[in-house]
N, C-alpha and C positions, 0 to 999 in steps of 0.2 A: 863688303859683308852685308847680308840681308838682315833685317830686323829679327826674323825667326829663321835660324839656320837649322838644318837637319841635326838631330841629336838622339842618342839612345839613353833611355832612363830605366832604372831598376829599383824595385822596392817590393818587399814581402813576397818574393818568388815570382813576381810579374815583371816582364820586360816590354817596354815600348820601343820599337825600332822603326825607322822610316819605312813606309810601305814601298814595296818593290815588286816587280814581276815575279821574282823568286817566291813570293808568298801566294801565288795564284792558287795552287792546289790546296794549300792549308786554309786559305780564306774560303774557298768553295766548300770545303768540308765543314768549316765552322757554320756557314750559312745553312748547310743541309741539316745541321743539328737543330731540329725544330722547324725546318722549312720556313725560315724567317722571311724570305722574299715574298711570301704570301700575305704578310701583314700589310694592311692598307696604309698605315700611317708611318711606315718606315721606308728607307731607300736601300735596303739590303739587296745586293745583286743576286739574281737567279744564277744557277750554275753556269749557263752559257754566256752570262754577262760579266763574269768575274774579271776576265782580262780587260775588257773595255772599262770596267769600273776602276781598275788600278791605273790604266792609261789616262783616264780622265783626271784622277787625283794627281798624277805626276805632271800633267799639263798645267793644272792649277798651281802646283808647287813652282813650276818654272815661271809662272806669271806672278808669283809672290803673294797669292791670295789664300793658299791652303798648305798645310803640312800634315799629311796623313800618316798615321802610324799603324803598324800591325801590333796587336796585343798578343803576347806569347807567354806561355808557361816557361819560366826561365830554366827549369831543370830539363824538361823534355823537348823544348822547342816547339811544342804544339801551338798552332795558331788558334787563339780563342775568340778573335773578333777584330774590330778596327775602331779607331777614334781619330779625331783630327783637331788641330787648330785651324780655324777658317775665318773668313772675313777679317783678314789681318790688316790693320790700319796703323802703319808706323807713325804717321804724323801726330796721332793722339795716343799712341802706345796702347792700343786696344787689340785684343784677340777674342774670338769666340771658341768655345769647345763644342763640338758636335760631330755629325756623321758617325755617331757612336752606336755600336751594336755588338752583341756577344752571343756565342753559341748558347742554346737554351740550357745545356747541362751546367754552365757556369753562371747563369743568371741567379740572382738572389744569393750571391756569394761575395767574398771580399774583393773580387776582381774590379768591379766598377769603382768602389770606394778608393781602392789603392790607385787606380788610374787617375781618378780626379785629383787625389792628393798630389801625385807626381806632376800632373799637368799644371795645376794651380801653383804649386811651389816653384816650378820652373818659370811660369809666366810672371809671377810677382817678384821672386827673389833673384832670378837670373836675367830675365828680359826687362825687368823694371816696368811692367805694365801698370797703368793707372786703373784699369778695369778689365774684367774678364766676363764675357757674356755667354748666354745660351739662348737658343730659340727652339721651339717645338710645336708640333701640330696641336691645334686646340682640342682635338679629340684624343690625343695621346695622354690620357690622364695618368697613366703609370709614369711616364717620363716627367710630367709636371710635378708629381709628388716626389719623385727622386731628386729633381733639381732643387725643390724647396727644402728637402731634408738635408741637402748639402749646406744650407745656410744662405743660398742666393735669394735675392729680393726680386719680386715680380715688378717689371717696369711697365708693362702694358700689353696690349694686343694690337697687332697690325691686321686690319680686316682685308679679306680677299687678297692674300699676299703671294701665295706660291702654289703651283700645280702639284697635285698628287699623282702617283703612278696610275691611278684609275681614271684620270681625266678630270676629276673634280678639283676645286680650288679651295685651299685651306686658309683659315685664319692662323696667324703665327703668334704664339705667346712668347714674350721676351722676358728674360731674367738677367741679373748681373750680380757680381761681387766687385766692390771697389777696393782699392789698395788699403784704405784705412780699416776695412772690415776683415782683411785677410788674416791677421793674427788670431782673431776669435774663431774664424772659420777653420783655420788650420788646427787649432786646439780641439775643436769639435770633431773634425774628421779623425784625428789621432786618437781621441777618446773613444769614438765609435769602434775603431779597429781594436783598441785595447780591451774594451768591454766584451766584445764578441769573441776575441781570442781567449779571454779568461773563461768564457762559458763553453769553449770548444765549438763555437759557431762562427759564422761570418756574416757581416751586415748585408741586408738585402736591399741594396740600391740598384735599380735597373737602369737600362740605357737612357741616355739623354744627350 
């Protein structure tokens, strides 16, 4: 049995299920909602790249380094985006959450908050992780604010770390939550969802 096995998670009308080739058309439609592949600081696939994007994620799953999910509306089955566990390190019980993006029409909604709560809860309470990390482009300020708002702590910056799709090289900003911080972070995320539900709104955490 692998440290991180494929699993389907449900909460607040959102479903995370392991990404598969069957999600190709839905994933392409989600990316087209806002032409997200045109954003310089993300890795969202262009329509003609969607199949290879999924195949690459599946190859990484076979190698044990990534488990990618399709994010779906539980009622309609509509694909809303994708997110992943990645850089999986069983020896130290560490995973990172990333490769996350959503159709523009569901950004600034409850979707990202709900996904992060599900992924963190599974990581800490089922997998027994000691730490969950995030990494993002130094120019992706929206993502940095979103990660910080989750309750993650900034670990530092890795200079000249990874290529962008436009050929430039990014600095990578690293964040994490350790197991001892999880109860407070969990309460914080649950409170965010509760407050916004009571106001008839949804919390505005964007992709990270």
